N, C-alpha and C positions, 0 to 999 in steps of 0.2 A: 452534636458532632455527626460527621458523615464518615462512614467506614469505607475503606478502599483497599484494593489489592494492587500492588505494583507488579506489572508483568512485562515481558519483552519477547520479541521474536528476532533472534540474531542481533540484539542490541537496539532494535527499533522498539522503544519502550513506551508504555501506556499506563495511565491511572485508570483502573477499572472500578466502576461503581455499579453494584448489583441492585437495581431498582425493584427487583422482584422480592427482595428481602429487606432492603435498607432504604433510608432516606436518600434522595438524590437532590442535587442543587436545583433551585427554581429556574435559574438561568445557566444552563450548562455551557453555553458559548462564553459567557463572562467568566465562569469558573475555570474553563480551559485556559483562558489567557492568564489568569492568576496562578493556578496550580501548576501549569506546565513550565513556569519560569524556573530555571535551574538555580537561581540565586535567592529568590524570595518566595518560592513555592516548593512543591514536592520535586518538580523537575520531570519532564517527559516530552515525548514527541506527539502526544495526543491524549485526550480524555475519552474513554469508552464508557458508555452508559448502557446497561442492559435493562430490558423490560419484558413483560410477558408478550407472547405472540400468539395470534390465532391460527397461524399457518406454519409455524416452525417451533423449535424448542425454545428459542429466545429471539428477541429483537436486539440488534446491535446498532447503536448510533455512535459515530466518532467525530469529535470536535478537535480541530487543529489548534496549535498554540496562538494563532492569530484570530481565533474565534469563529472561523469558517467551519462548515460541516462538510465532511468528505462523504462521497457516495459509497465508498468501499475501501477496505484495507485488508490485504491478504495476511499480513503478519498478525493483525488484530484478530482475524477469524481463527487462526491457529491458536492464539493465546486463549480466546474464549472457549474453543473446543476443549483444550486441556483443563481450563477452569471448570468446565462442566464435567470432565472426566473425574476431577477431584471431588465432585459432588455425587459421584456414582454412575455417571453416564458411561456407556460402553458401546462398541460397534460404531455406529454412525450418529452424528448429531447434525441438526440443521440450524442455520443462523440466518435470520431475516435482516437484510441490509437495504439501503436505498436503491441498490442496483439488483435487487432480487434475493431469493433464498439460496444460500450456499450450503452444500453438503460436505461435511468433513468426516473422514474416516479416521478413527483413533487406532494408531498402529503401536507396535511394541517400542519400548525405549523412549517414550514421550514424543514420538513423531506423529505428525498429522498430515494426511493427504486430503487436499481440498480440491473439489471440483469448482474451478474458477469460472466456468461457463464458456460461452462462445465469444471470441473477440469481435468487436465492432470495428470495421475497417474502412467504411465509406467516410469521406471527409465530413459530411454533415452529422454523422453519428459521433464523432470524436469529442466535441465539435471543433472544426477548423474552417476558417473562411476560404473561399476560392471555388473553382469549378468542381463539378461532381467527379467522383472517382476516388481511388486509393492514393495515399501519400506514401510513396516508397522511394527513398533516396531522392527527395525533391529539394531543390535549392530554396533556401530561406535567408533573406537578408535580416541580420540581427546584430545590433551593437556595432555597426560599421563594418561587419564582415558577412560573408556568405557561407552558410553551413548547409550540409546535406542532411535532411531530416526524414525520418520515417515515423508516422503517427499511428498509434493504436489506442483504442479504448478497451479497458477491461472493466467497464462500468464507471471508470474515471479516466480522464485523458492522460496520455503519455506521449512524449516526443523523444525519439531515440536519435542519438548522434554517435556514429561509429568512428572511433579514434584509434590511432596506432598504439598509443600508450595512455592508459587510463589514469595513471599516477600524474602524468604531466598535463592532463586535460584541465581547461580553465573552468572547473565546476562552479566555483564561487563567484566567478565573473560572469560567465555566460548563462549559468543556471537561472538567476533572477531575471535576466534580460529576456530569456525565452519564456519563462513562466508567465511573465506579464506582456508578452508580445501580442499586438492587436489581432494576429491571425488566430489566437486562441481565446474566444469570447468568455470561456469559463476558467481561464488560466490553464496551466498544464504542469504536470510533473515532467522532469527532464532526466533522462538516463544517458550517461556517457559510457559507451560499450567498447571494450577491446576483445576481439575474437582471438582466442588462443589457438583453437583448432575447431573442427566441426562438432565437437562434443563439449567444449568448455569455453566460457566467456567470463570476463571480469567486468564489473559494473560499479560505477559510482552514481549516486542518486541525489538529485536536487528535488526535494519533495515540495509540492505546492502547499503554501501556507506554513511551512516548517523550516526549510533550508536543507542543507546537506544532512542526510541521515545515514545510519549504519546499514540499513536494509530497507527494502520495499517489496512486499510480496506481489502486488499488482504490477509493479515495475518489472520485476523479474519475469512475470508472465508475459508482459508486453514485449520484453526483450526476446524471449523464446519465439514468440510469433513473428516479430519483425525480422529477426535474424534468419529465420527459416524462409520467410516469404521473399527476402532479398538474396537468397541463395548462399548465405554465409555458414549456416549450420544445419545439422540434422534436426528432425522434429523433437528429439529428446536431448536435452542439454543441461549441463550443470552450470549454475549461475553463481559465481563467487562474488559476494558483496563484502563490504568492509567488516561486517559482523559475522560472516560465515557463509555457508553454502546452502543453496536450495536446488532441488532437482525439479525440472519442469518438463512436461510432456505435452506437445501440441498433437493431440491424438487424431486418428483418422476420422473420428466422428465430428471433428471440428471444435471440440472442447479442449480446454487447457487444464491440466492437473498439476498441482504444486505439492511437493512433499518437503517438510521441514519441521523444526521444533517450535515450541511456544512454552515459555517458562514463567512461573510465578517466582517473585523475588522476596516480597514481604507484604504483610498487611499492616494497616494503621488507621488512624482517625485524623480528620482535619476539621477545623471549625468552618461552618458555612460562612460565605461572604456576607458582609454587612448588607442588610437589605435584601438578601436572597433566601 
């Protein structure tokens, strides 16, 4: 049997397997497809696998329900940080990801403040096809319509679309179209953003390889950066997602800091997949 802990950050939920202590699936991508299924598996937005690190407290790998591996996930980092808190960690923990080592400060009340790093803003860094430069309120033809997009990478690609009413936004229609748009060679996450005032935004997220999710930490960070760079908000902004609120700061040092919760729900065991 394989032991796991079910965790979530504002409803963005994960199956966490601690490979430092327990058995892990031989094929985590295949396991993610099976276990993340909400009818025939445990049900989750991703599978998080931890392992020892030579340069951080732990290595975090995250696999999406379609079997793809994500470079980074802000909600998962907060969940891992609080998981380590439960094992006795205090102060600051470090999490190695495919997009680098992330530092997470353990705050009171189960909150975690994560240094999300410096956003990547040049088109080729996102990556997105087209001429060199930043992508800020640029026209993109998608699904027979022209939308204005702003692109930011927080170690993984994000495409922001500012809308007047996020509840009326065509998230489930345009989300997959833009995720798979040929302009994004590695696909992209898509955020639909309603600016309420210069300190508050509401966001719905279409997550690459997952679909619409209740929250996305890297997406919230990308929104804070994109909204500020296009003149819509201040550098510190509260981002309201379907699952709750995160506080983001696009600091003067060029780094992005995210504060929010990460919670454990239950622990359990699951049989390994046949042949894995």
